[in-house]
C-alpha positions in Angstrom: 25.0 2.6 40.4 22.2 1.2 42.4 19.7 3.5 40.7 20.8 2.3 37.3 20.6 -1.3 38.4 17.1 -0.9 39.7 16.0 0.9 36.4 17.5 -1.9 34.3 15.9 -4.6 36.5 12.5 -2.9 36.2 12.8 -2.8 32.4 13.8 -6.4 32.2 10.9 -7.4 34.5 8.5 -5.5 32.4 9.8 -7.0 29.2 9.6 -10.5 30.5 6.0 -10.0 31.8 4.8 -8.5 28.5 3.3 -10.7 25.8 4.4 -10.4 22.2 2.6 -7.8 20.1 -0.7 -8.5 18.3 -0.2 -8.0 14.6 -3.2 -6.8 12.7 -3.6 -7.2 8.9 -6.4 -4.8 8.1 -4.9 -1.4 7.3 -8.0 0.7 7.9 -8.8 -1.2 11.2 -5.3 -0.5 12.4 -5.7 3.3 11.7 -9.0 3.3 13.5 -7.5 1.6 16.5 -4.6 4.0 16.5 -7.0 6.9 16.5 -9.0 5.5 19.3 -5.9 4.7 21.5 -3.9 7.8 20.6 -1.0 5.7 19.2 1.0 5.4 16.0 0.8 2.4 13.6 4.0 0.4 13.2 3.9 -1.3 9.8 6.1 -4.3 9.0 6.4 -4.9 5.2 7.6 -8.4 5.0 7.8 -11.5 2.8 7.2 -14.3 5.3 8.1 -17.3 3.2 11.0 -15.9 1.1 12.7 -12.9 2.9 15.3 -14.2 5.3 16.1 -10.8 6.8 12.4 -10.1 7.3 12.1 -13.2 9.5 15.3 -12.4 11.4 14.0 -9.0 12.2 10.7 -10.4 13.5 12.3 -13.2 15.4 15.1 -11.3 17.1 13.4 -7.9 17.6 9.8 -7.2 16.7 8.3 -10.4 18.1 10.2 -10.2 21.4 8.7 -9.2 24.8 11.5 -6.6 25.1 10.3 -4.8 21.9 6.7 -5.0 23.1 7.8 -3.4 26.4 9.2 -0.5 24.3 6.2 -0.2 21.9 3.2 -1.0 24.1 2.2 2.6 24.8 3.3 3.8 21.3 2.1 1.5 18.6 -0.7 -0.5 17.0 1.0 -3.2 14.9 0.2 -3.9 11.3 1.8 -6.7 9.2 1.8 -6.2 5.4 2.9 -9.6 4.2 3.6 -10.5 0.5 4.4 -14.2 0.5 5.4 -15.9 -2.8 4.4 -19.5 -2.1 1.9 -19.3 0.7 -1.6 -18.2 -0.1 -3.4 -15.3 1.6 -6.9 -14.1 0.9 -7.1 -12.3 -2.4 -8.5 -9.1 -0.8 -5.6 -9.0 1.6 -3.0 -9.5 -1.1 -4.6 -6.7 -3.1 -4.5 -4.4 0.0 -0.9 -5.2 0.6 0.2 -4.7 -3.0 -1.5 -1.3 -2.9 0.2 -0.3 0.4 3.6 -1.2 -1.1 2.9 1.2 -4.0 1.3 3.9 -1.8 4.3 4.0 0.6 6.9 3.5 -2.2 8.4 0.5 -0.5 11.5 -0.4 -2.4 13.0 -3.2 -0.2 12.1 -5.8 2.4 11.9 -5.6 5.2 10.7 -2.1 5.5 9.2 -0.8 8.8 7.2 2.4 8.8 5.6 4.5 11.5 2.3 6.1 10.5 -0.1 8.5 12.2 -3.8 7.6 12.5 -4.4 9.3 9.1 -1.9 7.1 7.4 0.9 9.7 7.0 4.4 8.2 7.1 6.4 9.7 10.0 9.6 7.7 9.6 11.0 4.2 9.7 13.8 2.1 8.2 14.6 -0.5 5.5 16.8 -3.5 6.1 17.1 -6.5 8.4 18.3 -5.1 11.7 19.1 -7.7 14.4 19.5 -5.6 17.6 16.8 -4.0 19.6 18.9 -0.8 20.4 19.4 -0.2 16.6 15.7 -0.6 15.9 14.7 1.8 18.7 17.3 4.3 17.5 15.7 4.1 14.0 12.1 4.5 15.3 12.6 7.1 18.0 12.6 10.1 15.6 9.2 9.1 14.2 7.9 8.5 17.7 8.9 12.0 18.7 7.2 13.5 15.6 4.0 11.6 16.5 4.0 12.9 20.0 4.5 16.4 18.7 1.5 16.0 16.3 -0.7 14.7 19.1 0.2 17.6 21.3 -0.5 20.1 18.5 -4.1 18.8 18.2 -4.9 20.5 21.5 -3.4 23.9 20.3 -4.6 26.7 18.1 -3.1 29.6 16.2 0.6 30.5 16.6 1.1 27.9 19.3 -0.1 25.2 17.0 2.0 26.5 14.1 5.1 26.4 16.3 4.4 22.9 17.5 3.7 21.6 13.9 6.9 23.3 12.6 8.9 21.6 15.4 7.4 18.3 14.4 8.2 18.9 10.7 11.8 19.7 11.4 12.2 16.4 13.2 11.0 14.3 10.3 13.8 12.3 8.7 14.9 14.1 5.5 13.5 11.5 3.2 10.0 11.7 4.7 9.4 15.4 4.7 8.5 15.6 1.0 5.7 13.1 1.5 3.8 15.2 4.0 2.4 18.0 1.9 -0.6 18.2 4.2 1.6 19.5 7.0 3.2 22.1 4.8 -0.2 23.3 3.7 -1.4 23.6 7.2 1.7 25.5 8.3 1.2 27.9 5.4 -2.4 28.6 6.6 -1.6 28.9 10.3 1.5 31.2 9.8 0.5 33.4 6.9 2.5 36.3 8.5 5.6 34.1 9.0 5.7 34.7 12.7 7.6 31.4 13.2 10.1 31.9 10.3 8.4 29.0 8.5 8.8 30.5 5.0 12.6 30.3 4.9 12.3 26.8 6.2 9.9 25.9 3.5 12.1 27.5 0.8 15.0 25.5 2.1 13.0 22.3 1.8 12.0 23.1 -1.7 15.7 23.7 -2.6 16.6 20.3 -1.2 13.9 18.6 -3.2 15.0 20.4 -6.4 18.5 19.1 -5.8 17.3 15.6 -5.3 15.3 15.8 -8.6 18.2 17.0 -10.6 20.5 14.3 -9.1 18.0 11.6 -10.0 18.1 12.8 -13.6 21.9 12.5 -13.8 22.5 9.5 -11.6 24.9 7.8 -14.1 26.7 11.0 -15.1 29.4 11.6 -12.5 30.7 15.0 -13.8 27.1 16.4 -14.0 26.3 15.0 -10.6 29.3 16.7 -9.0 28.7 20.0 -10.8 25.1 19.9 -9.6 26.2 19.4 -6.0 28.7 22.3 -6.3 26.1 24.6 -7.8 23.6 24.0 -5.1 26.1 24.1 -2.3 27.2 27.5 -3.5 23.6 28.8 -3.4 22.5 26.9 -0.3 19.8 28.4 1.8 20.2 28.5 5.7 20.4 25.0 7.1 21.0 23.3 3.7 24.7 23.6 3.2 25.5 20.9 5.8 22.8 18.6 4.4 24.1 19.0 0.8 27.6 18.4 1.9 26.5 15.2 3.6 24.8 14.0 0.4 27.8 14.8 -1.7 30.1 12.9 0.8 27.8 9.9 0.7 27.8 9.9 -3.1 31.6 10.1 -3.4 32.1 7.5 -0.6 29.8 5.1 -2.4 31.6 5.7 -5.7 35.0 5.1 -4.0 33.7 1.8 -2.3 32.5 0.5 -5.7 35.7 1.5 -7.5 37.8 -0.3 -4.9 35.6 -3.4 -4.8 35.9 -3.8 -8.6 39.5 -2.5 -8.9 41.7 -4.5 -11.4 44.8 -2.2 -11.4 46.7 0.2 -9.2 45.2 3.0 -11.3 41.7 1.9 -10.2 42.8 1.9 -6.6 44.2 5.4 -6.9 41.0 6.6 -8.5 39.1 5.2 -5.5 41.6 7.0 -3.2 41.0 10.3 -5.0 37.2 9.9 -4.7 37.6 9.4 -0.9 39.8 12.5 -0.7 37.1 14.4 -2.5 34.6 13.1 0.0 36.9 14.3 2.9 36.7 17.8 1.5 33.0 17.8 2.4 34.0 17.9 6.1 34.0 21.6 7.0 36.0 21.2 10.3 39.7 21.6 9.3 41.1 19.4 12.0 38.6 16.6 11.3 39.2 16.9 7.6 42.9 16.6 8.1 42.5 13.5 10.3 40.3 11.9 7.6 42.9 12.6 4.9 45.6 11.2 7.1 43.6 7.9 7.6 43.0 7.7 3.9 46.7 8.0 3.2 47.4 5.2 5.6 44.8 2.9 4.1 46.1 3.5 0.5 49.8 3.4 1.4 50.2 0.1 -0.6 47.8 0.4 -3.5 48.8 -3.0 -5.0 47.7 -4.8 -1.9 44.1 -3.3 -2.2 43.4 -4.9 -5.5 40.8 -7.6 -4.8 42.1 -11.2 -5.4 40.0 -12.9 -8.1 40.2 -16.6 -8.4 40.1 -17.9 -11.9 37.6 -20.5 -12.6 38.9 -24.0 -13.4 37.5 -25.0 -16.8 35.2 -27.9 -16.7 36.4 -31.0 -18.7 
């Protein structure tokens, strides 16, 4: 107990004595500093004069001494701001617009972790408000960066093993954007001493699934048949990932159906979608428990129809 108290007190003291982070705005200068200091680049894509959740994230987390205590030995900080009313230098706006396209930023705020060559290692999108949640979202990218730094001092099979370990810790949605790492692993492990080739084939299978799903996003029967076809032919390590994707898809459909329900039939359709999602759980006891909870939630379908207030006509 005393040890835990002392560790907590030390962290708080460090946080209080640490100044808020210095945010750079020049992308290439940030990469150069990261290379020199052996750090990653933390990029905050923000809209400072229009994005409420961007400002909440900065005020409550990123600009606090506590976050700087966490990131001081890990990050160089880069702000990519795209204000709508406030003016910024034309060259800076051009750079920031190009970075949004380069990193396929689809929402604000988006926070990315880059290595010194500009490769995205992980991150998150959305206005988080708690330091522990932000740290949990960033830690996988921090781990990958440390693995890549360690691999720089290695050669041959040792380097191949370290790079493969880093690759397998990438968040799923970032792996496809790091072709450079795949190519290097192919060269380093031409004899497949680390088992890389089956890992690579599994990654390609996941990407093929994602491409097919994107083509049929509005066609539910085709989406479900695509999931089932790929799950039946899943390569090692992919079955669980595919089942999770299918579960998320069905859960999202159920949530939308319930939110827009206008009849008991709509509510029962939402229930059926959730039951289908439950089938994606491979553990029999967990699956049974999920089904039991669904039955409880939908015990009175009529009560789950959202109440919609009719508008009073204007005179």
